C-alpha positions in Angstrom: -8.2 -1.3 -24.0 -9.0 -3.0 -20.4 -9.2 -7.0 -20.9 -12.3 -8.3 -19.0 -11.6 -11.5 -18.0 -12.9 -13.2 -15.6 -11.0 -14.6 -13.0 -11.2 -15.3 -9.2 -10.6 -12.4 -6.9 -6.8 -13.6 -5.9 -6.1 -14.0 -9.0 -7.4 -10.6 -9.5 -5.1 -8.7 -6.4 -2.5 -6.1 -6.9 1.4 -6.4 -5.0 2.4 -3.4 -3.6 5.0 -1.7 -6.0 8.1 -0.5 -3.6 8.4 3.4 -4.3 11.2 6.0 -3.1 10.0 6.6 -0.2 9.3 3.9 2.3 5.8 5.7 3.2 4.0 4.9 -0.1 2.9 2.0 -1.5 1.8 1.9 -5.4 -0.6 -0.1 -7.3 -0.3 -0.9 -11.0 -3.1 -2.2 -12.4 -2.4 -4.3 -15.6 -4.0 -1.2 -17.4 -2.3 2.4 -18.4 -5.1 4.1 -17.1 -4.4 4.8 -13.7 -3.3 3.8 -10.1 -3.2 4.0 -6.2 -1.4 4.2 -3.8 -0.7 4.0 -0.5 0.2 6.9 1.9 0.6 5.9 5.2 1.8 9.1 7.6 3.3 8.8 10.7 3.9 11.8 12.8 6.0 13.0 10.6 5.8 15.1 6.8 5.4 14.1 3.8 5.8 15.2 0.4 4.4 14.1 -2.6 5.3 14.0 -6.0 3.2 16.4 -8.3 0.4 14.9 -10.6 -0.4 15.1 -14.0 -3.1 14.3 -13.2 -6.5 15.0 -11.1 -6.8 12.7 -7.7 -9.7 11.8 -5.4 -7.9 10.9 -1.9 -9.2 8.8 0.5 -8.6 8.8 4.4 -9.2 5.4 5.5 -7.6 5.7 9.2 -6.0 8.3 11.4 -6.8 12.0 11.5 -4.1 14.5 10.3 -4.0 16.9 7.2 -3.4 16.8 3.7 -1.4 20.6 2.7 -1.6 22.4 -1.0 0.1 25.9 -1.4 -3.3 27.3 -1.1 -5.1 25.6 1.6 -4.9 22.5 4.5 -7.6 20.1 4.2 -7.6 18.2 8.7 -8.8 14.7 7.3 -10.2 11.8 9.6 -11.3 8.7 8.8 -14.0 8.5 5.7 -12.8 12.0 4.1 -12.3 12.6 0.6 -10.4 15.4 -0.7 -9.9 15.9 -4.7 -6.5 17.4 -5.8 -6.3 19.0 -9.3 -3.5 18.4 -11.2 -0.1 20.1 -11.3 -0.5 20.1 -7.4 2.5 19.5 -4.2 0.8 18.1 -1.3 2.3 17.5 1.7 0.4 14.9 4.2 1.4 15.2 8.1 -0.7 13.6 11.1 -1.0 9.7 11.7 -3.2 8.7 8.8 -3.4 6.3 6.1 -5.0 8.0 2.5 -5.8 5.7 -0.5 -4.7 8.2 -3.5 -6.3 7.0 -6.6 -5.2 9.1 -10.2 -4.8 8.1 -14.0 -1.3 7.3 -14.9 -1.0 9.8 -18.5 
């Protein structure tokens, strides 16, 4: 259940949690429902872990590719891609992506 207590913006700001990959930071709100990963790819290919839920990936800076086994999409700032559950995703290029998903 979401607790919507009022507070300042500063009090609601989430600190990133480190992951095993230096290029990924995870933001986990105080509810179990969802999380957001910040993925910063700098000229190297990253293989992201499969998610059990769908993902919405928003490119906020740069350009590059998001690939699955079946397709490759070019992304640039402002582009959004939907990824179905259970699909491995590879990110390449010089870009910043926010990926929102359900934690389950």
